[in-house]
C-alpha positions in Angstrom: 151.5 54.3 72.3 154.7 53.2 73.9 155.1 52.6 77.6 157.4 55.7 78.1 154.8 58.2 76.7 152.0 56.5 78.6 154.0 57.0 81.9 154.7 60.6 81.1 150.9 61.3 80.5 150.1 59.7 83.8 152.6 61.9 85.5 151.2 65.0 83.8 147.6 64.1 84.9 148.8 63.5 88.5 150.6 66.9 88.5 147.4 68.6 87.2 145.2 66.9 89.9 147.6 68.1 92.6 148.2 71.5 91.2 144.7 72.8 90.3 143.3 72.9 93.8 146.3 74.7 95.1 146.1 77.2 92.2 142.4 77.8 92.9 143.2 78.3 96.6 145.9 80.9 95.6 143.3 82.8 93.5 140.9 83.0 96.3 143.3 83.8 99.1 146.5 85.7 99.6 148.6 84.9 102.7 145.5 83.6 104.4 143.4 86.7 103.6 140.2 86.1 101.6 140.2 88.1 98.3 136.4 87.9 97.7 134.7 91.3 97.1 132.8 92.3 100.2 129.1 93.2 99.8 128.1 96.8 99.6 126.7 98.6 102.7 123.4 100.4 102.0 121.8 103.4 103.5 123.0 106.9 104.5 126.6 107.3 105.7 128.4 109.8 107.9 132.1 110.6 108.3 133.2 110.0 111.9 135.5 112.1 113.9 137.8 109.1 114.4 140.0 107.5 111.8 142.7 104.9 111.2 145.9 104.6 109.2 146.2 102.5 106.1 149.6 102.2 104.4 150.7 105.3 106.3 147.7 107.3 105.2 145.1 108.6 107.6 141.5 107.5 106.6 138.4 108.8 108.5 136.1 106.2 109.8 132.6 105.8 108.4 129.4 105.6 110.4 127.0 103.4 108.5 123.2 103.2 108.7 122.0 100.5 111.1 118.6 99.0 112.1 117.0 100.8 115.1 116.4 98.9 118.3 113.1 97.0 118.4 111.0 94.7 120.5 108.6 92.2 118.8 106.8 89.0 119.7 107.3 85.8 117.7 104.9 83.1 116.7 105.5 81.4 120.1 104.7 84.5 122.1 108.3 85.1 123.0 109.9 88.6 123.0 112.5 89.1 120.2 114.9 92.1 120.4 117.5 93.4 118.0 120.2 92.2 120.4 119.1 88.6 119.8 120.7 88.9 116.4 124.2 89.7 117.7 126.8 87.8 115.6 124.1 86.7 113.2 123.4 87.2 109.5 119.7 87.5 108.9 117.2 88.1 106.1 114.1 90.3 106.8 110.9 90.7 104.8 107.4 92.2 105.4 104.2 90.2 105.1 100.7 89.7 106.6 98.7 86.5 107.0 95.8 87.6 104.8 98.2 88.7 102.1 97.2 87.5 98.6 99.4 85.7 96.1 102.6 87.7 96.4 103.4 86.6 100.0 103.0 83.0 99.0 105.7 83.4 96.3 108.0 85.1 98.8 107.4 82.5 101.4 108.3 79.6 99.0 111.6 81.4 98.2 112.4 82.0 101.9 111.6 78.3 102.4 114.3 77.4 99.8 116.8 79.6 101.6 115.9 78.5 105.1 116.2 74.9 104.0 119.7 75.5 102.5 120.8 77.1 105.8 118.8 75.0 108.2 121.9 73.7 110.0 123.7 77.0 110.1 123.0 78.6 113.4 124.5 81.9 112.2 121.7 82.5 109.7 118.2 83.5 110.6 115.1 84.5 108.7 112.7 87.2 109.9 109.2 87.9 108.6 107.5 91.0 110.2 103.7 91.4 109.8 102.4 94.8 108.8 99.0 93.9 110.2 99.6 93.4 113.9 96.0 94.1 114.8 94.8 91.0 113.0 97.9 88.9 113.1 97.9 87.8 116.8 100.3 85.2 118.1 97.8 82.3 117.4 97.4 83.4 113.8 101.2 83.7 113.3 101.7 80.3 114.8 99.1 78.7 112.5 100.7 80.6 109.5 104.2 79.4 110.4 103.4 75.8 111.1 103.1 74.4 107.5 106.7 75.6 106.8 108.1 73.3 109.4 110.8 75.5 110.9 111.4 76.4 114.5 110.9 80.0 115.6 114.7 80.2 116.2 115.3 79.7 112.4 112.4 81.4 110.8 110.7 84.0 113.0 107.2 85.5 112.2 107.1 88.7 114.3 104.4 91.2 115.3 104.7 94.5 117.2 102.9 97.7 117.7 102.2 99.7 114.5 104.7 102.5 115.3 107.6 100.1 115.9 106.8 98.0 112.8 106.6 100.9 110.4 109.6 102.6 111.9 111.7 99.5 111.4 110.4 99.2 107.8 110.8 102.8 106.7 113.7 104.1 108.8 115.5 100.8 109.4 115.1 98.6 106.4 114.5 101.6 104.2 111.6 100.0 102.3 108.1 101.1 101.6 105.2 100.2 103.9 101.9 102.0 104.0 98.4 101.2 105.2 95.7 102.6 102.9 92.2 102.1 104.2 92.0 98.3 104.7 94.8 97.5 102.3 98.6 97.2 102.9 101.1 98.4 100.4 104.7 97.2 101.1 107.8 96.2 99.3 108.3 92.4 98.6 112.1 92.7 98.9 114.2 90.4 101.1 116.8 92.5 103.0 120.1 91.0 104.0 121.4 92.3 107.3 124.9 91.7 108.7 126.1 91.0 112.3 126.5 94.8 112.8 122.9 95.4 111.9 123.8 97.0 108.6 122.0 96.5 105.3 124.1 94.4 102.8 121.6 93.8 100.0 118.1 94.0 98.6 116.5 91.1 96.6 113.2 90.7 94.9 111.5 88.0 97.0 109.3 86.9 94.1 112.2 86.4 91.6 114.0 83.0 91.8 117.2 84.3 90.2 117.4 87.1 92.8 116.9 84.5 95.6 119.7 82.3 94.1 121.9 85.5 94.2 120.9 86.0 97.8 121.8 82.5 98.7 125.3 83.1 97.3 125.6 86.5 99.1 124.6 85.0 102.4 127.6 82.7 102.1 129.8 85.7 101.3 128.6 87.5 104.3 129.1 84.5 106.5 132.7 84.4 105.4 133.1 88.1 106.2 131.7 87.6 109.7 133.9 84.6 110.4 137.0 86.6 109.3 136.1 89.2 111.9 135.8 86.6 114.6 139.1 85.0 113.7 141.0 88.2 113.0 143.7 89.0 115.7 143.2 92.1 117.8 
């Protein structure tokens, strides 16, 4: 190989190194606007009386399903309200401390997620007991301790039966039933955005689903940050 061709190859490699990141950035953005596909919004929808114009065309606004207001108590005995999740992205699931094997699997997967987002203050994890009569504050604290997270990152919540089942059935839109001394409930993890809307359902016992949730939490974070930075 002569010196001239070697020099040309070095130049081509340098051009590729410089060009590829810019090309990838171009694919992901257009004039500063992220081109990722937003996550779906789940639950019943209503057409609002208000609207907006897009490219000169009037489009009615949509009223999306949102979580109802609630008031629970966490593993430290502190009151937690829905408003505490303003400007947050959070993942919710149901459990109870005497739950057999399935809750252990779900908890291990939440642990993976909570560890990945440990330093991100925008992301929270919320586990709501369906057995508030047995799961008092002391039991929740003992149940939470082995996982090693603060109550600010991973909350184990309890509330009165009416509130708990209302949030599950009418808020999260997942099954939760007490039959005799047994509890039947969905093991799904539910992703909630900063506007308290449902953005995804994931099988909490399935690692592939949890990996997908990990990715989609990041997508939702990007969406929330865009809202914050968007000009009025």
